[in-house]
C-alpha positions as CSV (number, residue, x, y, z in Angstrom):
1,M,79.9,-128.2,-150.2
2,T,81.8,-125.8,-150.1
3,A,80.9,-121.7,-150.4
4,G,82.4,-119.7,-153.3
5,V,83.7,-116.3,-152.7
6,K,81.7,-113.2,-154.2
7,G,81.9,-113.5,-157.8
8,W,82.1,-116.8,-158.5
9,C,79.9,-118.7,-160.6
10,P,77.1,-120.5,-158.0
11,S,75.9,-123.4,-158.5
12,L,73.4,-125.8,-156.1
13,Y,76.3,-128.0,-154.1
14,R,78.9,-124.5,-154.4
15,P,77.1,-121.5,-153.5
16,M,78.7,-118.0,-153.9
17,A,79.0,-115.7,-151.2
18,A,77.4,-112.2,-151.1
19,G,76.7,-109.0,-149.0
20,D,72.8,-111.4,-147.6
21,G,74.2,-114.5,-147.3
22,L,75.0,-117.5,-149.7
23,I,73.5,-118.1,-153.1
24,A,72.2,-121.1,-154.9
25,R,71.6,-121.7,-157.7
26,I,68.7,-123.8,-159.6
27,K,69.0,-125.1,-163.3
28,P,65.3,-126.4,-164.4
29,M,65.8,-129.9,-166.4
30,A,65.4,-128.3,-169.9
31,G,64.7,-125.3,-169.0
32,R,61.1,-125.7,-167.8
33,L,59.3,-126.8,-164.3
34,S,55.8,-128.1,-163.6
35,A,53.8,-125.8,-161.9
36,G,54.2,-127.8,-158.6
37,Q,57.8,-127.8,-158.9
38,T,57.4,-123.7,-158.8
39,A,55.4,-123.4,-155.7
40,L,58.3,-126.3,-154.5
41,L,60.7,-123.7,-155.6
42,A,59.5,-120.5,-153.8
43,G,59.0,-122.1,-150.9
44,L,62.4,-123.8,-150.2
45,A,63.5,-119.6,-151.1
46,A,61.2,-118.5,-147.6
47,R,62.0,-121.2,-145.7
48,Y,66.0,-121.5,-146.1
49,G,66.5,-118.2,-147.6
50,N,65.7,-114.5,-147.6
51,G,62.4,-115.0,-149.8
52,R,64.3,-113.6,-152.7
53,L,64.3,-115.3,-156.3
54,E,66.5,-114.3,-159.3
55,L,65.8,-115.2,-162.6
56,T,69.3,-115.1,-164.5
57,I,70.1,-114.9,-168.2
58,R,70.7,-118.3,-168.5
59,A,67.5,-119.0,-167.1
60,N,68.2,-120.0,-163.9
61,W,66.9,-119.2,-160.5
62,Q,68.8,-117.8,-158.1
63,V,67.9,-118.7,-154.4
64,R,69.7,-115.5,-152.0
65,G,70.4,-115.1,-148.5
66,L,70.8,-118.9,-147.6
67,A,72.9,-119.5,-144.3
68,P,75.8,-122.1,-144.3
69,E,73.8,-124.2,-142.1
70,Q,70.9,-124.4,-144.7
71,V,72.7,-125.0,-147.1
72,P,72.4,-128.9,-147.1
73,P,68.7,-129.3,-145.9
74,F,68.1,-126.4,-148.7
75,I,70.2,-129.1,-151.8
76,A,68.3,-132.2,-150.3
77,A,65.1,-130.8,-150.8
78,A,66.1,-129.5,-154.5
79,V,66.9,-132.9,-155.6
80,A,63.8,-134.7,-154.1
81,G,61.8,-132.4,-155.6
82,G,63.4,-133.1,-158.9
83,L,64.8,-129.2,-159.5
84,A,68.3,-130.5,-159.5
85,H,70.5,-133.7,-160.5
86,R,71.4,-135.5,-157.2
87,D,75.2,-135.9,-158.7
88,P,77.4,-132.8,-158.1
89,A,79.3,-133.4,-161.2
90,V,76.4,-133.9,-163.3
91,E,75.1,-130.7,-162.2
92,T,78.0,-128.7,-162.8
93,I,77.9,-129.7,-166.7
94,R,74.2,-128.9,-166.9
95,N,74.3,-125.8,-168.4
96,V,71.6,-126.9,-171.1
97,L,69.4,-123.0,-172.3
98,C,66.5,-123.7,-174.1
99,H,64.2,-122.2,-176.2
100,P,61.2,-120.9,-174.2
101,L,58.5,-122.2,-177.0
102,G,61.3,-124.9,-178.3
103,G,59.4,-128.3,-179.7
104,G,60.3,-130.1,-176.1
105,H,62.8,-132.7,-177.7
106,L,65.8,-132.1,-177.9
107,G,66.5,-130.4,-174.5
108,P,65.1,-133.3,-172.3
109,R,67.6,-136.0,-174.9
110,L,70.2,-134.3,-174.6
111,E,69.6,-133.4,-170.7
112,A,69.9,-137.2,-170.4
113,A,72.8,-137.7,-172.7
114,L,74.8,-135.5,-170.3
115,A,73.9,-137.0,-167.4
116,A,74.9,-140.6,-168.9
117,A,78.0,-139.2,-170.4
118,A,80.6,-139.6,-167.1
119,D,83.5,-138.7,-169.0
120,L,81.8,-134.9,-169.9
121,T,82.3,-134.1,-166.3
122,A,85.6,-132.9,-167.3
123,L,83.9,-129.6,-168.8
124,P,84.9,-126.6,-167.5
125,A,82.0,-125.3,-165.6
126,K,80.4,-122.2,-167.6
127,F,80.5,-125.0,-170.4
128,G,77.2,-124.4,-172.4
129,F,74.4,-125.4,-174.8
130,V,72.2,-123.4,-176.2
131,V,69.3,-125.7,-177.7
132,D,67.1,-123.4,-180.2
133,D,64.1,-125.2,-181.4
134,G,61.2,-122.7,-181.7
135,D,59.5,-121.3,-184.2
136,A,61.0,-118.0,-183.4
137,G,65.1,-117.7,-183.0
138,L,66.8,-117.4,-179.9
139,G,69.1,-114.6,-181.3
140,P,72.7,-114.4,-180.7
141,V,72.4,-115.8,-177.3
142,P,75.7,-117.6,-176.7
143,G,76.0,-121.2,-175.7
144,D,79.4,-123.0,-176.6
145,I,77.9,-125.7,-178.5
146,R,74.2,-124.4,-180.6
147,L,71.6,-127.5,-181.1
148,V,69.3,-125.6,-183.9
149,A,66.2,-127.8,-185.5
150,R,65.5,-125.5,-188.2
151,R,62.3,-127.6,-189.3
152,P,61.2,-130.7,-189.1
153,G,64.0,-133.5,-190.1
154,E,67.0,-130.9,-190.3
155,A,68.8,-129.8,-187.5
156,V,71.9,-127.8,-187.3
157,L,75.0,-127.3,-185.0
158,A,76.8,-124.0,-184.7
159,L,79.6,-122.9,-182.3
160,D,80.6,-119.6,-180.3
161,G,82.8,-117.6,-182.2
162,A,82.3,-119.6,-185.7
163,D,80.9,-118.2,-188.8
164,H,80.0,-121.8,-190.2
165,E,77.8,-124.4,-189.2
166,A,77.2,-128.4,-190.0
167,V,74.0,-129.8,-190.7
168,S,73.6,-133.1,-188.3
169,A,71.2,-136.1,-188.2
170,D,71.8,-136.6,-184.7
171,P,72.6,-133.3,-182.9
172,V,72.7,-134.5,-179.4
173,A,75.1,-137.3,-180.2
174,D,77.1,-134.7,-182.5
175,A,77.0,-132.3,-179.8
176,L,78.8,-134.6,-177.3
177,A,81.0,-135.4,-179.6
178,L,81.3,-132.4,-180.1
179,A,82.2,-131.5,-176.5
180,R,84.8,-134.5,-176.4
181,L,86.4,-133.1,-178.8
182,F,86.8,-129.6,-177.3
183,L,88.2,-131.5,-173.6
184,G,90.7,-133.4,-176.2
185,R,92.5,-131.4,-177.8
186,R,91.8,-127.8,-175.5
187,R,95.5,-127.8,-174.3
188,G,94.6,-124.5,-172.1
189,A,91.2,-123.4,-174.1
190,R,88.7,-122.4,-171.6
191,R,86.0,-122.2,-173.8
192,M,84.4,-123.4,-177.4
193,R,85.0,-120.0,-178.7
194,D,89.2,-120.6,-178.1
195,L,89.4,-124.0,-179.8
196,V,87.4,-122.4,-183.1
197,A,89.7,-119.7,-182.9
198,R,93.0,-121.6,-183.0
199,D,91.6,-124.6,-184.8
200,G,89.0,-123.3,-186.9
201,A,85.2,-124.7,-187.0
202,A,85.3,-127.0,-190.3
203,A,88.4,-128.3,-188.5
204,L,86.2,-129.4,-185.5
205,F,83.0,-130.5,-187.6
206,A,85.1,-132.6,-190.0
207,A,86.8,-134.4,-186.8
208,I,83.7,-136.0,-186.1
209,G,82.0,-136.6,-189.8
210,L,80.4,-133.4,-190.3
211,A,80.6,-130.9,-193.3
212,A,80.6,-127.6,-192.3
213,R,78.6,-124.4,-194.1
214,P,78.3,-120.8,-193.7
215,A,76.3,-120.1,-191.2
216,L,72.9,-118.6,-191.6
217,P,71.9,-115.5,-189.4
218,A,70.7,-115.6,-186.1
219,A,67.0,-115.4,-186.3
220,A,65.8,-112.1,-184.3
221,T,63.3,-112.5,-181.9
222,L,61.5,-110.4,-179.5
223,A,61.5,-110.7,-175.7
224,A,57.4,-110.5,-175.6
225,I,55.4,-109.8,-172.5
226,G,51.6,-111.2,-173.0
227,P,50.7,-113.6,-175.2
228,V,53.5,-115.1,-177.0
229,A,51.7,-118.4,-178.7
230,D,48.0,-119.6,-178.9
231,D,48.5,-121.4,-175.7
232,A,51.1,-119.4,-173.9
233,V,51.9,-116.3,-172.2
234,A,55.2,-114.9,-170.8
235,F,55.1,-112.8,-167.5
236,G,58.6,-110.2,-167.3
237,L,60.1,-110.3,-163.7
238,P,61.1,-106.9,-163.1
239,F,65.7,-107.1,-163.1
240,G,64.7,-110.8,-162.9
241,Q,63.6,-110.2,-159.5
242,I,60.5,-111.4,-157.7
243,A,59.8,-112.5,-154.0
244,A,58.4,-115.9,-153.2
245,P,55.2,-115.4,-152.1
246,R,54.6,-113.7,-155.4
247,L,56.1,-116.6,-157.2
248,A,53.9,-119.0,-154.9
249,A,50.8,-116.8,-156.0
250,L,51.8,-117.1,-160.0
251,A,52.3,-121.1,-159.6
252,Q,49.1,-121.8,-157.9
253,A,47.7,-119.5,-160.8
254,A,49.6,-121.4,-163.4
255,A,47.8,-124.5,-162.0
256,T,44.1,-123.3,-161.4
257,L,44.7,-122.3,-165.5
258,G,46.0,-125.8,-166.3
259,C,49.0,-124.4,-167.4
260,T,51.4,-127.5,-168.8
261,A,54.8,-126.0,-167.7
262,I,56.1,-123.3,-166.4
263,H,59.0,-122.2,-168.9
264,L,62.1,-119.8,-168.3
265,S,63.6,-117.8,-170.6
266,P,66.8,-115.7,-171.0
267,W,64.9,-112.6,-171.1
268,R,64.4,-112.5,-167.3
269,S,60.4,-113.9,-167.9
270,L,58.3,-116.7,-167.6
271,V,56.3,-118.3,-170.7
272,L,53.4,-120.8,-168.9
273,A,52.1,-122.9,-171.6
274,G,49.1,-124.4,-172.4
275,I,46.9,-121.8,-171.0
276,A,45.0,-119.1,-173.5
277,A,45.6,-115.6,-173.1
278,A,42.3,-114.2,-171.8
279,P,42.4,-116.1,-168.6
280,A,46.0,-115.5,-168.4
């Protein structure tokens, strides 16, 4: 474990130095945690950090105030609780932002595929995927490769910086093929938009056997707080921040109400699934 200088994008295995100590990032698998895992995270933040957590615009948790000697036991506890991958190289490329009201199929499949793709650990640390499979779209939330499920049986792939998309019968496999294409052609390109600007989206799609078509506009969506579906309620965090005891209390209440999962959103809100609006 090494600590990055201030300004570095933090991760679990490479925390960033800040004025109040080290910052470590937790990237929930497919953008969701159970109520129990959320309570565990709150406890770890209180035990090893300064008890402050931040929800980022990439729907990740950041734990603040870690001392260098506290980082190894924090990592071990996070991995044991299913909050992170045990392989630092896999954890680095697990940048998957999922729609908080999504169907829940593409995200876990993509996570599993990334974990099994040893060659993709060469991707840049900030290279990311967006899974947009909710009834309402994520809107212009950026991602190098975007998987969009518009209706049953059809999915499309989009690339950052491109005005074209491509229909895919297997969006997870094709997304990984595009990531491999990026690695093979990057020649100094840092992100997918750089490759799109140089080679063109149509040529990139054609290279993996897909036909490009003009992209549909990104569906507008609201960063709603309160009931966001028949069985989901969103709670906003002021400036994306929350104290560990408050997060632990929220997790306990969610478990009591039968919450099936706590989804993280890029609007710095927590979406509790499986509960009705009235008791929430």
